[in-house]
N, C-alpha and C positions, 0 to 999 in steps of 0.2 A: 497516338504519338509515340515514336520510337524512344525507348529509354536510352539515355546517354550515361556511360560510365567513365570515370577517370581511369588512367592507367593503374593507379594504386588500388582502386576498387576491383578492377579486373584481376589483378594479382591476388588479392585476398580471396576473391571468389574461387579462383583456380586452385589455390592452396587449400582452402576449406574442402573443396570437392575431393582432394587427394588425402584428406585426413590430418592435415597439419595444424588444425585448431583443437585437436583432442589432446588431453594431458597424457603423458607417457605413464604407463602402469608401473607400479612398484615391482611387480613380478609378471613376466610375460608368459602367457599360456597359449595353448592351441587356439582357444577362442579368440584371442587378440590377433593371431596370425590370419585366421579366416576372415575376421572383420576387415583387416587391411586388404586382403584379396578381394573382398566384395567391393571396395572402393576402387581399386586399381583395375580389376578385371583380369589382368595378366601380370606375370612376373618374368621379365626378360632374363635369359640365361647367357652368361658370358664366361669364358674360360680363363681370362687374365687373372692372375693370382698374386700380384705384387703386394697388395695390401690385403684385400679380401675379394673373393669372386663377386661379381656384380649382383647376382641374385640374393646375396646375403644382405646387401646394403639397404634396399628400400625398407626392410623391416627395422633395421637399426635406425634409419633416418626418422621413422615414425614412432617406433616403440621404445627406442633407447636400447640399452644393453640387454641382450638376451643370449641364451645358450644356442649356438649354431647347430647343435645336435637336434634341437627342436625342429629346425627347418629340414634337416636331413630326414628325420622320422616322417614328417608330413609330406615332403615333396619327392625325396630321393629313394626312400626305402620301400615305398608302396604306392599304389595308384588308387587308393580308396577315394580320395577327394580330388586329386589333380593328375593331369597327364600332360605330356609335351606335344606342342604343335606350333606351326608357323602362324601364330596369331598376330604377330608384329614381325619380329625376327623369331628365332627359336624362343619359346616361352612356355611357362607352366600355365595351364588353363584349367578351370573346373572340368572334371571328367564329364559332367552333364552337358557341357557345351560342345562335345564332339560332333553332334549332328549339324551345328551351326557352321562348321567348316567343311561340310561335304562339297559345297560349291567350289571351294579352293582346291580340294582334292581332285575334283573332276576337271578343273582347269588344268592342273598338272597332267592328268591322264590324257586329256585331249592334246595338249602341247607335245606330249611325247609319243603320240600314236602314229606319227609319220613313219614311213618305211626306213628313212635314214636316221631316225632318232636313236639315242643310246639304248633305250629300253627295247626297241624293235631289233636292234643288232645284238642284244645280249639276253635273249629269251632263255637260253639254256642256263646261264648263271642265275637268272631270276627264279626259274623253276627249282633249281637245286637249293638255293637259299630258302625258298618258301617251304620246300619239303623238309629241310633240316629243322626249321622252326616248328613245323607241324609235328614232326616225329619226336623232337627233343624238348620242346617247350622253350621258355625264355632263355636267350643266349646272348653273351657278349660277343662282339666281333672276334675276339681271340678264341672263344670256344668254337666258333665256326671254322676258324683258321686251323685249329688243331685237328679238325675232322676232314680237312680238305682232301680230295682225291690225290693219291700218290702219282698216278699217271695223268698229268695235268693236261697235256695237249695244248693247242693254241688258244682254246676258249677260256682257259683258266688264268686268272690273275687276281692276286690278293686285293689290289686297288679296285678291281671290278666288283668284288664281293662287298666292299664298303660302300661303293656307289649303289649297288643293288639295294642294300638296306636303306640307304638314304632316299632313293627313288620310291621304294615301297612305303616308306614312312610318309613321304609327301602325298602319295596317292591314297593313303588311308588303309592300305592292305596290312601294314605293319604298324605297331604302336610301340612306344618306349615304355617298358614295364617297370623301370626303375633305374637307378645308377649304383654302381659300386665304386666308391671314391667319386671320380668324375666321369667314369666310363659308362656309357649307356648299355643297358640290357634291352634287347629287342624281342618282341613276340608278335605272333599274328594278332591283328586287332581283335579278333573274336575271342582271344584268350585274355584280353586286357579290358576291353570296353564291355560292360554288361549288355546282354542282348536287348533289353528294353530301351537302352540309350542308343545303341548302334543301329537299331532298326528304324528309328525315327527319321522321317523324311521332312526336310524343311526346304521349300523352294528358294531359289537363289535370291530373288528380290525380297522375300520375307526375311531371310537370314541377314542380308545387308541392312535392311530396315532396323532390325533388332540390334545389330552391331553399331549402327550410327546412333541409335537411342542410348546405348550403353556408353559410347564414347562421349556423348554430350553430358551424360550424368557424371562421368569420371573427370571431365574437363571443366565443368562448371560454366564456363563461357568460352566460346570457340568460333573460329572461322570454318568455312567448308574444308579448307586444306587441313586444318587441325583435326577435324572429325574424320576425314578420310585417312590421315596418317596414323591415327591411334591404332587401327587394326589393319593398316596398309591396304586399304580398299582402292583398287585401281579403276573400278567401274564408275566413272564420273556420272553417267546418266542415272545409275541406281542410287548413288549417294545424293544427288540433287533431288531425286524423287522422294527419297526417304526424309530429307530435311523438310520438303514441302508438306509431306503427310504429317510429320511431327508438329509443324507449325499449325496446321489445320486442327490437329487434335489438342492444341494448347500445351503440348509438352515442351516445345521450344518457343522461346519468346525473342523476336528480333531485337537487337540492341546495337548501339553505336559506341565504340570505345575510342576516346580521343587518342590520336597518335597511331591508331591501327590503320595504316594507309598503304596503298600501292599506286605508284605513278601519280601521286597527288590526290587520289580518290579514296574515300573511306572504304575500308574492307567490310562487307556484310558479315555480321556476327550474330550469334544466338546464345542466349542464356537458358540453361535447363530450368524448368519451373521449380524444381526442388533445390536449386542452388542457393546457398546461404551467403550473404554478404556480412562477414564479421566486422566489428568495429576495428579490430586489430588482430594481427597474428603474432603470437609471442614465441613461435617455434625457433629453434636453431638446429641445423642438421647438416652433416656432410652427406652429399648426394653422389650417387653413381651417375656417370654420363648417360646411363640407360634407364634412369628413373623416368616415369611418364611425365614428371614435371618439366623435364628439359630434353627428352630424347628427340623431339622434333626441333631441329636447330632453328628453323624459321620462327617457330613459336617462342623458343627460348630468347632469341634476339628481340622479338617484338615485345614480349612481356617483361623480360628481366634485363634487357640490354646485354645479354650474355652471348658473345660471339665465340662459339665453342667449336673446336675441331680436335679430334683425337690425334695425338702425335706419335702413336706407337710406331707407325711405319715411316716417320720422318727421321732422317739421319740425325744422330744425337747432337751434332754441332749446329744443326739448323732448327732445333726445337725452341719454340718461344716460351712455353710454359712447363714443359716436362713430359716424361714418358706417358703418364696416365693421370692427368690432373683431374681433381674432383671438385665440382662446384660446392660452395658453402652457402647455405641459407641462414640469414638472420632476420627475424621478423618476416616481412613480405618481400625481402630483397635478396638477390644473389650478390653477396658482398666480396667474395674472394674465391680463388681456386687454389687448391693445394695438391701437390704431387706427393703421395704417401707411399712408403715402403715399410713393410713389416720385416725388420731384421730380427728373426727369431733366435738366431745364435747369440745375439747380444741382448735379447729381450728388450728391444728398443723400436719405437715407432719413429722412423726417419721422415721428417718433412723435407723432401728433396728440393722443393721450391714452394714459394708462397707469394701470391700476387693479389693486389686489390682490384676489384671490379668497379665500373663507373658508379654503381649505386652504393658504394661503401661510405660509411660515415665515421666520424670521430667516435671512438668507444667500441667499435665493432670487434676490435682485437680481443677484448675480454670474452665476448660470447664465443668467438671462434676458438679461443684457447680452451674453454670449457669443453667444447665438442671434441677437440683433438685429444685432450686428456681422457675423455670418456671413450674415444675410439681406441686408444692404447689399452685401457683397462678391459674393454670388450674383447680385444684380441689377446688378452693375457700377457701384455707387454709391460715391463716394470718402469720404463722411462720413455722420454720423448727427446729427440735431438733435431734441431732446426739448422738447416744449412743457411748460407748467406745469400742464396740465389733468389731474387725476387724482391719487389718493393714492399712486401708485407712481412718479410722474414724477421727483421729486427723487432718490430712491434709484437709479433706473435711470440717470439722468444721471451721478451720482457713480460708479456701477459701470462705465459706459462710459468715463469719463475715466480710471479706474484701469487699464483694459485697455491703453490706448495703441494706437498703430498706425493710428488713423483720426482724422479731424477730427471732433470732437464739439462741438456747439453747442446753444444754446437758441433757441427762437422762441416767439412768443405765438400761441396758438390763438384765433380770434375768440370762442369760447365763454368764454374767461377774462375777457373784458371785460364780460360780462353776469352773471358769477357762476355758481356751481353749488351 
């Protein structure tokens, strides 16, 4: 008989699988970072830096305040443990996983092998960039630009060199060897990935099977679409086969989740056999939109009633929630979204807007305020200022004032003057 889960049980299983039932450590070490990565599998990278770049936030959400320099040392300054690849969007992955992605590298190579493709039309640029990396070792794009031929001719264009690096990264010929600030340093894959790892061959179906297994473990409970999206697996046949094999092996258990429906029919779902159903989740966390808990928008809506869209590219006057609003978790519910800005000149965390979500309850303002105060402290900001934009703004301002210990103020967001 198929197990039936309530929506709340499914939420708790999903959050436990992502590490939100663990207590935050008093002092965060590299060991804690690696443990978080074991649960997530990947860490998505994003360049938007209004509050903090996205890849810093999942560690903060799970571990609490930590020194961002720790992340820099582990992920950006060296490639001992992790390397970048398109395992969802651009992400950090364990360096030992490089062979798992060879099928995706080969897909890119086949896609670009046609005579009219960019790579076929720019072979001279590709060869030159390759030779530069072989002769000079790891380089930033600016380093390659500085060594550009003076007699450029029609083949040479700086944008083409950047494209060459990105194409070669996607096909696995080049790897990201680290970052300086946020700028990538590129090197030939053979100079970054150890030979014993790079030489491993994993057949396509075997790689997809392993990735589906990992997605199931990181999701706790999931539909086929959830499992495919976790690593952006487009081969539906291979994903379906992997799920069937994992069910046969007893690693995935078919379940039914009340309310998980499409066109009036229950959505097939599976629970990983190691998934834990906690009695409750006591976590509170500010999340990035690119956290695995919410990055698949269909799943976020189904599990948390979070109808989320990024509004960076929406004209300011038409934004509903703000430039880069962040979901806020309290217990097993997404209760609010807040648009945060680190005003470093004023040493203030500006809450540009604050809104309640359908699952919010009376009293949630206190837990959200604690997380906002912690976020300000984590970023080295002395105070918090809350605008009047959003139906949660006044309650959060009052809750922050009640906390004490930090300067709490109000400011006017430009959107308030045009009404909402």
